[in-house]
N, C-alpha and C positions, 0 to 999 in steps of 0.2 A: 362786697363781701359775702350777701346774702344769696349771690348767683353764684357762690364757689363752692365744688362738693370735692373732697378730698377721701381717696379710698384704695385700699389695696386688694390683691387677689391674693386668696391663702388656700392650699390645697394638700393632700397626700400626693408625692412625686408621680408623674404621669397620669394624674387625673384631668389633665388639659387647660392648666392655667397658660400657658404661652400661647397657645393656640386659641383661647379666648381673647387674650389681649389684642393678638393679630386681628380677630374678627372687630374688635372695639374700635380699633384705628382704622379698619378700614370703611366700617359703616358710618361712623363719624366723619369720613373724608380727612382725618387728620394726616393719612400716608396714601398717596395717590395710588390708583392700580400699576402704573408704569413701577414705581418703587417698593411696591408690597413683595414680601417673600416671607417664607415660613420662619417663625421664631424671630421676627424682627426685633422684638424687646430683649434678645439674647444676643449681644452685639459681641461677646468673647468668642475667640474661635475655638476656645475649648468648650463652650456651651454648645455650638453648632455641631461639634463633633461627637460630644457626648450624648447630645438631646435632652438636656438638664439644663435648669437654670441654677447659675452659681451666685450671682451678683444681683441686688435689688437693681431694679431699673425705672425712672419714672419717666412719665409721658403726659401730656397736656391735651386734652380733646375739649371741643366744643360741641354742645347738643341743646338744641331748644333754646339758645339763650343762655344756657349756662357753662360755666368754666370746669372741667371734669379733670380733677388730676388724678392720675393714676399711678401706683407704685407695684409693679409685678414684683414676687418674691419666690424663692427656691422652696422647693418642696422636699429637698432630703435632710434627713435629720441632722446631718453634719453642719447645715447651715441656718440653722433654726435662728441663730443670733440675726441673721441678715432679716429674716422675719420679724422679731422683737424691734428691731430699729426701724422696721417700715411702720409697724403699727402705732409707735409713737407720733409718727408725724400726720395721721390721717384720722377722721373720724367714723369712717366705716369699713367693713370687710366683706367682701365676696368671698363666701366660702362654697369653693367649688367640689363637689364629689361626682365622680364617674358611677352611672347608674349601673354599669355592667358589673362593678365589684362592690358599692356600696362603701359603708365607713371604714375607713382604716385608721392603723395607730397615729399617724402623723395626723391624720384630720383632728383627731381627739387632743392632740399635743396643740395644735394650732388652735383650736376653739377656745381651750383653757386661756391661752396667752391673749386672743382676742376679748373674751370676758373681763379677764384681770385688767386689760387696758381700757376698757370701758366703751368699746366700740359697737355700733350699730351693725349686727351681722346679717346678711342678705343671703340666705342659702338658695344655692340652684343647683339642679341635677343637669350634669354634662352628658354628652355622647347617647343622648336620646335616638340618634339617627341608626345605632348600630344594632343588628337582630339580637343581639345578647342582652338588649337593655331591659330592666326591671325596674322602671321608673316608680311605680305602685310600692314595692317593697322597700326600695332604697328611700322612697318619700317617708314613709312610716317610721324608718331609723332615724332618719336625720328628723323628724319632727319630734321624735321621742327625745334626742338628745337636746334638741334648743327649746323644746317646750312649745312649740309652734304647730300649727293647723297643718296636716301635711298636703294638703288642696293649696295652701299659700304658696309653696315652694315653687320657684322658678323653675322651668324646663327649658333646656335650651341644646343645641350643637355647635359647639365652638369651629366645627369644621365647615357647616353650610351656612352657618349665620341664622337658623331657625332659634326665634326667641331672643335674640340678642338685643334688638331695636327695643323689645318691652322690657328688657334688664336695664337699659338705659334710661328708660321712662321711671323705672323704681329706685335707681340710683338717686334721682333727682328729686324725688318725693321722700324717701325714706332716710338717707343719708343727712344727717343736721350740717346746716352750713358753720363755719368756723365762728367762733366768737374772741372778742378781745376784753382783755381786763386792764390795759393800761396803753398811754400815749407813748410811752418808750419804747424805742426799738428793740425787740428781742427775737433773734432768730435762732433755731437750734439746728446744728451741723449733724445730719443722719447719714451724710456719707461725704467723701471726697477722694480725688484722685491728683496724681502729681502729672504736670506735663512740661517736658524739659524747656518748652519755649516760654509757657506762660506761668509756669510755678503752679502753685497749690489752688485746685478749683474744688470750692466747697459747695455741696449739695445742702440746700437751705429749705426748712419749713419756718416761713416768716409767722412767728406767733402774734407779735403785737408791732406795730410801727411800718415802717417802710425802708428801704435801701434804694438809693439813686447809682446810676453809674457816675464814675469818681468822686464819689463821698468817701471819707476818711472812716475806717471800720476798725474795729476791735475786736479782738476775741477775750472775753473775760477771764477763763481759767486759766489759760497760757501767756496771758498779758503780752499778746503781740498785736501789732497795729499794722495796718495796710491800707492800700486803697481798693475801692470796688472798680477794679479797672473795667470790668464787663458785667453784668446783670443779663439774665435770661431765663428762658424756662426749654423744656425736653419735649421733642416730637416723636421718636425718643432722641433724635441728634439735637444738638444744641441749638436754639434761637434766640437772638439779642433782643432784650426790651431796656428800655431807659428806666424800669423803676420795678422793683417786686414790692408789693404791697401786702397788708395784713391777709393771713389765711392763705396765700400762695405758696406753691412750690418751685423751685427753680434753683439756679446757681448764682455763684459770683466769683468771678477769676480774680484772684489777688495776685500781688507781686512777692508773696512770701514764697522763699527759696529753700527755707528748713523744715523739713516735714514736723518735725516736732511740736512746732508752732502751731500746728493746726491738727487737732484731735477729732474725732468724731466723738458727738456726745459735749462739746464745748457750745458757748453760747455767743452769737456774734451782735453787738450793738455799735452805735455811732460813737466816732473817737470823740464826739462833743457831750456825749452822756456819761459822765465818770461815776455815777452812783448806781447804775443799773444793775440788778440782780440778776445772777445766772439761772438759767431755767433748769429744771431735774434734768439729769443728763441720763445715761443707762447705768444699769448694775454690771459691775465687773464682771467679767465672763469668766468661767471656770474652764480653763484646759483639761481635756480628757486623757490624752497621750502625749508622750513627748518622744522626740527623735532628734538626731543630731546631723546638721548637714555640712559637709566640707568641700570646697572645690577640690578637684582632682589636681589643679596647681595652686601653690599657697599665693602664686602673684596675684590670683584674683580674688584673695579673701576681702580686701577693701571695698573691690566690686559687690561680693556677698553682700556684706554688712550694709552697704548703700543700697543694694536692689531691696532687701529686705524692710528697711527703713521705708522706701517708697510704697511697697505694697501693703506693710501696716498700717499706711495711711487710709487705703483704701479696705482693708480686712481688720477691724478693730479686735477681733477677736485671736489676732496672732501676739504672743508674747515669747519673747526671745532675749539670750544672753550670751556672751562670749564665752567659747569653750576651746582648750586646747587639749590635744590628742599627742603622745608619745608616737603613734604610727602614723596620725591622720594630719598633724599640725593643727592649725588654728581652723575654727569652725563655727557654728553658730546653734546654740540648743533652744529647740523651738517647742512650745507647746500648741496642738493642734486638738479641734473638736471631734476628731475622729480620722479614720485610716482615710476615706474618701479626700478629706479636708487635706492631709497630707500629700496624697498624691496629686492635688491641684496645685497647692503651693509649689510641690518640686515642679512641676510642669511648667507654671507661669514663672518660675524663675530661669528656667532654662530655653523658654521662648521667646520671652517678652525682655530679657535681660542678658540673652547670650550666655548663659553659665553652665558648665560642666559639673555635675554634683556628684556626691558619694552620699548616701542617707542611711545612717545605722538604723537598726531594728529598732522598731517603736516600743515603750514603756510605759507604766502607768507611774503616778508617784507613790511614795510610801511614807507613812509618819513612824518614825523609828524612835523607839523611848529606850535609853541608856541605863544601866544598872544604877548611874549617880542621879537620876530623875531627870536628866536633860531630855529634852527634845527636838527632832530636826524634820523637814520635808526633804527626801530625797528624789531626784528626778531619774537616777539610771543606777544600774546595778553596781558598778564600780564606784560608786559613792558610799556604799553600803559598808559602816566601819566593823571591825573585827567581831566575830560572832561571841566572843568571850565576854565582850564590853556591852552586848545587846539585852536588853530586859524584853521586850516584846516588838514587834512589827506590826503595824495595821496597813492595811489597803483599802482602796476605795472601792465603796459598793453603790452601785446605782438602782434607781426605781424605776421600772419599766412596766409596759402594758405591750400584751400581743392580741390583737384583733384576728379571730380565726372561726373557721367553721366547726361547729360543737364536736363533730366525729374525733377532731384532731386532740381533744383536750387531754386525754391520757398520756399520748406520746410528748405533748410538749411538757407537762408537769414532769416527766422523766429526764426530759432535756433540761428542764432546770435544776432538778437534782443533780444531773450530772454535771453542771456547772457549778455546784456549790451553793446555790441559791434556793430560796424559798417561795412559796405562793403567799400572796398577800391578800387576792380576792379573787372573785369569780361572778361576773354579771353578764346578763344574756340581753343581747341586742332584739333579738326575736328569736323564734323557735329553731334556728339553724346556727346562728352566730353569736360568739360570745367575746368577751373583753377578760383575759386573764392576766391580771395584776402580779408583778414578783418583784423580788430584789436579789441581787447576786452581786459577786465581784466585777467589777468593771474589766478587769483582765480576760475572764472567762468569756465575758458579752464580744467583747472587741475581736478574739480568734475565731472560733470555729460557730460560734453559736447561731448568728443568722443565717449562714449556709446551711445548717443543719435543720434549722427551722423551716426555711423554704424547701428543703428536701421532704423532709417530714410531711409537709402539709401541700405539696405539690404546687409550691408558689402560691397558694391562697393565703397563707398568713401575713401579717405585716407586725413592725416592731417598731417601738419609740422608748427611749429611756431618757433619763437625766441624773446628772450626780446628785448623791444622797448625803454619804458621810463615809467617814473611815471607820473600818473594823478589825480587831485584833485577830490575827490568823496564825496557822503554823506554817512558816514561810521560809524558805531558804533561797540562797543565790546559788544558780546553775553557772558556772564559767564554762567558756568554749574556748580549746586549744588548739592551735594547726602547728604541726611540727613541735610541739612541745611548748611554744610560746602562746601565753594567754591572750586572748583577741577581747579588749574591754568592749569594743563596739558590739559585740556578740552575746555578751553575758546578760543575764535577766533573774528575775525574783520570781519564784511561782511557789505553788503550793508543795509541801513535802510530798502528797500523797500522789502527786501527778509529776514530780521530777524527773524519775528515770524516764517515762513514756515521752516528756519533752526532750530530755538529753538525746534519746536514741532518732526521736524525727528530727531534731535539727541536724545530728551527725550525718543521717542518711541523703537530707536536702541538700547540705554542704559537700557531700561527695558527688552530686550530682551538678552541683552549679561550678565550682570550682575546677577549672581547666587542670588537666594532667601537667605536672612539673617533670623538671629533668630529674627528679628523685622522689623516690618513696614519701608521700606525706601522710602522717597521723593527723586524724580530726578525731578529739575527744572532748567527751563531756564531765565536768568534774563538780561535786560539792567539796568544797574545801580541799583537802588532798585526798579525797576518796573519788577515782574515776568510776562511772555510772555508765559510759556508752563508749563505743569506740568503731571507727569507719577507718579504712586506709584508701588512699587515692595511689594508685600504680603509678610507676614513673614512665616518662616517654620523652622522646628525645626528636623533635622534629625540625629539618630544615626546609623552610618554605620554597627554595631555589635548587632543590635536589632534582625537581623532573626538568630542568630547564639545561640542557646539554650544549652549552657553548650559545653562539646564535646571537639571539636577541637581548642585548645589554638593558636596553630600555624597560623591557618588559619585566626584567630582575630587580631593577631599580624600583619599578613600580611596586614589586611584591616587597620589597626591603622596606619601602617607605610606609606601605598598609601595615606590615608586622609593628615597625615603629610606632605609628599612630596607636595601634591597637594596645600598644605596651604602656602608652602615656594615660590610657585609662585603667589601668592597674596599678594597686597598690601594694606595697611590701608589708607583710605582715612576720616578722622574722625574716625568713628565707624564702617564704612563700607567697607568690603574686596572685592576688585576688581582684575579679572584675568589680568595677565601681558600682554596678547595679546588681550584686549578689545581695546585697542587704533589703534592697525594695522585692528583690524575688523572692526571698524568705517569706515574707509577708503575705505573698500570693496566695490563693487557695489552691490546692491539689486539684 
């Protein structure tokens, strides 16, 4: 156990975590040169496509007689829950800072989490090989943040491998070995996946004791039992071992077929140890936005429900419940950590489970107080009670930080005011860069705030935020009507002061996105009985076979079949046919 070192890599997005992980695996000869590829720890197709880490990924390496267990983590704010789970499974954290950019918002957020978890932090400056690198300036920033000598901060290039061997030596010296306080077996489930053939595969940090292959095991909180059919570790692919011992990170393949009995944060022990206490799990994650997912064909609703259960096993931040819509049928109401999280889950469901989905416009939750004193949390505008029965509506607020060059502070303050927010602090990292604290309604931050911030600062500012509280506001429900019929999936709750502008924007966007019908369609926005915006979609009639004058019947059939397939991806709202991807298109930035 004294030869084991468990650590993770944390950083702001695009600061080079995955590239550093590649070099660590290469220099330790964990992965042969023949098998080496860029972003080898990013095993999902979506991760490779988007160039970002979405899921945490463990890997075991050997270095000078020591066993090094690495967990690579995401950098985007939407996946910070993945980071928090990684921190609970290790003793040390490598803090990677891009020395062409310096400290960014998510750098700060990750540092706060690592300190709270009591981890040993090893700071390193990455990308020293680039012409724009400023290692001395950034070392001073990081040194001030962590309270360490800037000269002690490692300097590396994840791309070339410079300084990475020295970093491995430092991990061995600085990261403490795991400790044990019990002879009873206790293993923390920090992640899990579902395999159609093998069942649930648990990703474990062995806190105490050991688990051997074919040993009966038990998950304490779910009260489910299984066999440890296979034990092993990651390189990052799975490699079998006969036993996992105290301090190690690895996996156990079970014969559990129902995902509800294997949740992240549970404790695994031996079946024979009946009185073993559960380990502290993870704090319940707070969803920030909500959206509904419906299959384009109601026959696929059971498949959607089953697929979500399997994804939730691997993504503990997902929360969901069944929902029924008059227009869309049965679907699932899901809580997400942000818009990127929503987009990733939709794409995973469509790619990994072959589903064709409609996603409604995302919304935030609201706390509604009735005139009789009753309170309730609603997750969508259609659930808002009649206005005459409402005393007040409170919306979620977030507390955030912007790291920015100091010359943009004035513009950012105005941006915060426009978002109905308030400044809370202003600290300077050095003579040229500052950290601006603020609080604002979550709905405002989710929409145009980030894009406006990047545009204002020429891309130099970074943003992080987290849930803070509910705050009462002057809020109204804006309904959207197509051809006179209200579309619940498009309704929203927004500030009264911004309701008209919002209504006009949505009507204009829908005019662009909805195909012309065989009749004129009115697109309207309303607050109660009062209409605040309107656009008209003119009528059109199109015969897809008109240009085919006799002759090739097979070609005519192909065109008709194509049209039929296209119609299958449309949903009827009253008399209006709407493409299934309209809702996702609405949330995309102009």
